C-alpha positions as CSV (number, residue, x, y, z in Angstrom):
1,M,0.7,-5.4,8.2
2,S,3.1,-3.1,10.6
3,A,3.5,-6.4,12.3
4,E,7.1,-6.6,10.6
5,W,8.1,-4.2,12.6
6,G,7.5,-6.5,15.5
7,E,5.8,-5.2,18.6
8,L,5.8,-1.3,17.6
9,D,8.4,0.6,20.0
10,E,7.9,4.4,20.8
11,R,9.2,5.3,17.4
12,A,7.6,2.9,15.4
13,W,4.0,3.7,17.1
14,R,5.0,7.6,16.3
15,L,5.4,7.1,13.2
16,Y,2.7,4.8,12.2
17,S,0.2,7.2,13.7
18,G,1.7,10.1,12.5
19,A,1.2,8.5,9.1
20,H,-2.0,7.5,9.8
21,R,-3.5,10.9,11.6
22,L,-2.0,12.7,8.2
23,L,-4.1,10.3,5.9
24,L,-7.4,11.5,7.8
25,R,-6.1,14.7,7.2
26,L,-5.6,14.6,3.5
27,A,-9.0,12.6,3.2
28,G,-11.2,14.5,0.8
29,Q,-8.5,16.9,-0.6
30,V,-6.8,14.2,-2.7
31,P,-8.3,11.5,-4.7
32,D,-10.5,8.6,-3.1
33,E,-7.7,6.0,-4.6
34,L,-4.7,7.4,-3.6
35,I,-6.2,7.5,0.2
36,T,-7.3,3.8,-0.1
37,R,-3.8,3.1,-1.8
38,V,-1.6,4.5,0.6
39,R,-3.7,3.4,3.8
40,A,-3.2,-0.2,2.6
41,M,0.6,0.6,2.0
42,L,0.6,2.0,5.6
43,A,-1.1,-1.2,7.4
44,R,0.9,-3.8,4.9
45,G,3.8,-2.3,6.1
46,E,5.1,-1.3,2.5
47,L,6.7,2.1,3.6
48,S,9.8,2.5,1.2
49,Y,7.2,4.6,-1.6
50,L,4.7,5.7,1.2
51,P,6.8,8.9,1.8
52,D,7.1,9.9,-1.9
53,T,3.7,8.8,-3.0
54,V,2.3,11.4,-0.3
55,T,4.7,14.5,-1.1
56,M,3.9,14.2,-4.4
57,A,0.3,13.9,-4.5
58,A,0.2,17.0,-2.1
59,V,2.4,18.8,-4.7
60,A,0.4,17.9,-7.5
61,G,-3.0,18.6,-5.9
62,G,-1.9,21.7,-4.2
63,V,-2.3,20.5,-0.7
64,A,-0.4,21.8,2.2
65,L,1.2,19.9,5.0
66,T,2.0,20.4,8.3
67,A,5.6,20.9,9.5
68,E,5.1,17.8,11.9
69,E,3.7,15.8,8.9
70,V,6.6,16.6,6.6
71,A,8.9,15.5,9.5
72,V,7.3,12.3,10.1
73,L,7.6,11.2,6.2
74,R,11.3,12.5,6.7
75,E,11.5,10.3,9.6
76,M,10.2,7.5,8.0
77,L,12.4,7.3,5.2
78,A,15.4,7.8,7.7
79,A,14.3,4.9,9.8
80,L,14.1,2.5,6.6
81,G,18.0,3.6,5.6
82,A,17.1,6.0,3.1
83,D,19.2,9.5,2.7
84,G,17.5,12.2,1.9
85,D,14.1,13.5,1.5
86,P,10.7,12.5,-0.1
87,A,10.5,13.5,-3.6
88,G,9.2,17.0,-3.8
89,T,9.5,18.0,-0.3
90,D,10.9,21.1,-1.5
91,A,7.7,22.1,-3.4
92,V,5.4,21.0,-0.6
93,A,3.2,23.7,1.2
94,V,3.2,24.0,4.8
95,A,0.5,25.3,6.6
96,A,-0.5,25.0,10.2
97,G,-3.9,23.7,9.8
98,T,-6.0,21.7,7.8
99,P,-8.6,23.4,5.6
100,A,-12.2,23.1,5.6
101,T,-13.6,21.2,2.2
102,D,-16.7,21.7,0.1
103,H,-18.1,18.2,0.7
104,V,-21.9,17.9,1.4
105,F,-22.7,14.2,3.5
106,S,-26.3,13.1,4.0
107,P,-27.1,10.2,6.4
108,D,-29.1,8.2,3.2
109,A,-28.3,8.4,-0.8
110,A,-32.1,8.8,-1.8
111,R,-34.1,10.2,1.1
112,P,-31.8,12.7,3.0
113,A,-35.1,14.8,4.1
114,R,-36.6,11.9,5.4
115,V,-34.2,10.0,7.4
116,P,-32.6,12.2,10.1
117,A,-28.7,12.5,11.1
118,G,-27.9,10.5,13.8
119,L,-30.4,7.7,13.3
120,D,-29.5,5.2,15.7
121,L,-29.7,1.7,14.2
122,T,-27.8,-0.2,17.0
123,D,-31.2,-1.8,18.0
124,G,-32.5,-2.0,14.7
125,V,-34.5,0.2,12.3
126,P,-37.2,2.1,13.7
127,G,-40.8,0.9,13.1
128,E,-41.1,4.6,11.1
129,F,-38.3,3.4,8.9
130,A,-39.4,-0.4,8.6
131,D,-40.1,0.2,4.7
132,L,-36.3,1.2,3.8
133,E,-34.7,-1.5,6.5
134,D,-32.7,-3.5,3.7
135,E,-31.6,-0.2,2.5
136,L,-30.5,1.7,5.4
137,F,-28.2,-0.9,6.8
138,D,-27.7,-3.2,3.8
139,L,-25.3,-6.0,3.5
140,T,-22.3,-3.8,2.4
141,D,-22.8,-1.9,6.0
142,H,-23.2,-5.0,7.6
143,L,-19.8,-6.4,6.2
144,A,-17.9,-3.1,7.1
145,V,-19.5,-3.5,10.8
146,D,-18.6,-6.9,11.0
147,A,-14.7,-6.4,9.8
148,L,-14.5,-3.6,12.7
149,S,-16.6,-4.6,15.7
150,E,-14.5,-7.9,16.1
151,H,-12.2,-5.7,17.8
152,A,-12.5,-4.9,21.4
153,G,-11.1,-1.6,21.0
154,V,-13.7,-0.4,18.4
155,V,-15.9,2.0,20.1
156,E,-18.4,2.8,17.4
157,V,-18.9,2.7,13.6
158,R,-21.5,5.3,11.7
159,R,-21.6,5.7,7.8
160,A,-22.8,8.7,6.0
161,W,-23.1,9.1,2.3
162,R,-21.0,11.9,0.7
163,A,-22.4,13.7,-2.5
164,G,-20.2,14.0,-5.7
165,P,-20.0,14.3,-9.4
166,S,-19.9,10.2,-10.0
167,G,-22.9,9.9,-7.3
168,P,-23.1,9.5,-3.3
169,R,-19.9,7.6,-2.2
170,R,-19.9,5.6,1.5
171,V,-17.9,7.2,4.3
172,Y,-17.3,5.1,7.0
173,L,-16.1,6.5,10.5
174,A,-15.2,4.4,13.4
175,E,-14.1,5.6,16.6
176,V,-11.3,3.5,18.4
177,D,-9.5,3.4,21.9
178,P,-6.1,5.1,22.0
179,G,-3.4,2.6,21.5
180,V,-5.4,0.5,19.0
181,P,-3.4,0.3,15.5
182,A,-6.2,2.1,13.5
183,W,-4.3,1.6,10.4
184,E,-4.9,-2.4,10.7
185,L,-8.7,-1.7,11.1
186,A,-9.1,0.6,8.4
187,L,-7.6,-1.9,5.7
188,E,-9.4,-4.6,7.0
189,A,-12.9,-2.9,6.3
190,Q,-11.3,-1.5,2.9
191,D,-10.6,-4.9,2.1
192,E,-14.1,-6.2,2.9
193,L,-15.2,-3.5,1.0
194,L,-13.4,-4.1,-2.0
195,E,-15.0,-7.8,-2.0
196,M,-18.1,-6.3,-1.8
197,G,-17.3,-4.4,-5.3
198,E,-16.8,-1.0,-3.5
199,H,-14.2,0.9,-5.3
200,D,-11.8,3.1,-3.7
201,P,-13.6,2.4,-0.2
202,Q,-13.4,5.3,2.3
203,V,-12.9,4.1,6.0
204,E,-12.0,6.9,8.5
205,V,-10.4,5.3,11.6
206,Y,-9.8,7.5,14.4
207,W,-8.9,7.5,18.0
208,T,-11.5,8.6,20.9
209,G,-10.5,12.3,21.8
210,D,-8.6,13.1,18.6
211,D,-9.3,16.8,16.9
212,L,-10.6,16.0,13.9
213,P,-10.5,17.9,10.7
214,S,-13.6,19.5,9.5
215,Y,-14.3,16.9,6.6
216,H,-14.4,14.5,9.4
217,R,-17.0,16.2,11.9
218,S,-19.1,17.2,9.0
219,A,-19.5,13.7,8.1
220,H,-20.0,12.3,11.5
221,A,-22.8,15.1,11.9
222,S,-24.3,13.8,9.1
223,A,-23.8,10.0,9.7
224,I,-26.3,7.0,10.9
225,L,-24.5,5.2,14.2
226,L,-24.6,1.7,12.7
227,W,-22.7,0.0,15.5
228,R,-21.8,0.8,19.2
229,R,-19.6,-1.2,21.7
230,P,-22.0,-2.6,24.3
231,D,-21.7,-1.3,28.0
232,P,-19.8,-3.6,29.9
233,A,-22.2,-5.9,32.5
């Protein structure tokens, strides 16, 4: 993971956190497979091809990056001792913000009309949904929560379902304290989900107080609360 950088100094933290926020912003705009793969590259410290992969994907998908994001990718290459800019940088569209996506999210894959957004399962499945207990919070959800909640810096974990042409997809949203290496937690949860057969798992880990893209705000608004950090005694 990023441990090969040692204890992250200010520059390394800026590069890792900047790249992580960039991948958050690209979620829903580029293929799921790409997001999953590049998040793994970042968390494992496999950075040599990361800037080129991101810029070429942005060009191929017609996705704009911000000037700050392009600067992070350039600085990452420079930090690795490489000359020049990431491949395709001159063809990358630059925009000031993140466009909205047309994704539709729901709290439940099969019964969105019955299951309310924001349903709180932290104390178990409420009685009125007892017949759905094994589906609302299944083994896949439990493993994702276990992978994330074992870390003291995790605040809460939610899960929404995203509609799509190949069927509904799980999208996990985990809020963490500032200073937590969010990219490493995303990889841990991804790996658990891959073990469960979840292809290209989507785990969105963000810091408390972050200004999230509309993709994540929409997912959060429709998600079920699976776990929340207990209040200190």
